[in-house]
C-alpha positions as CSV (number, residue, x, y, z in Angstrom):
1,M,50.0,-59.8,112.5
2,T,47.9,-60.2,115.9
3,Y,44.3,-59.0,116.2
4,E,42.2,-59.0,119.6
5,I,38.9,-59.3,119.5
6,E,36.7,-59.2,122.3
7,L,33.4,-61.8,122.7
8,D,30.9,-61.4,125.3
9,D,30.1,-64.4,127.5
10,E,27.5,-65.8,125.8
11,L,29.1,-66.0,122.5
12,G,32.2,-67.4,123.8
13,E,30.6,-70.0,125.5
14,R,28.6,-71.0,122.4
15,I,31.9,-71.4,120.6
16,E,33.1,-73.3,123.4
17,R,30.4,-75.9,123.0
18,H,31.3,-76.5,119.5
19,L,35.2,-77.3,120.0
20,E,36.8,-80.4,119.5
21,D,38.9,-82.1,122.0
22,D,42.4,-79.9,121.4
23,E,40.9,-77.3,119.3
24,T,41.0,-73.7,120.2
25,P,38.7,-70.8,119.9
26,A,40.7,-69.1,117.2
27,E,41.1,-72.4,115.4
28,F,37.4,-73.1,115.5
29,I,36.8,-69.1,114.1
30,G,39.6,-70.0,111.4
31,E,38.0,-73.0,110.2
32,L,34.3,-71.2,110.3
33,L,36.0,-68.7,107.8
34,S,37.7,-70.8,105.6
35,V,34.1,-72.8,105.1
36,Y,32.7,-69.2,104.5
37,E,35.5,-68.1,102.2
38,T,35.1,-71.6,100.3
39,E,31.5,-72.2,100.1
40,G,30.5,-68.4,100.1
41,S,28.2,-68.8,102.7
42,F,27.6,-70.7,105.7
43,L,25.4,-74.1,105.3
44,Q,22.5,-74.9,107.7
45,E,21.5,-78.3,108.3
46,G,18.3,-79.2,106.9
47,Y,18.4,-76.5,104.5
48,S,19.2,-76.5,101.0
49,E,18.3,-73.9,98.1
């Protein structure tokens, strides 16, 4: 199943700044979701519980 998600220009630009060389926005978002599913939350640099 394929989904289409609309992002505003600002969010799209923010995502593109984090992409690695040949990475697509969809791959980047998939990686974020994998981290979230594994860790249960997104970790912030310099933050610890």
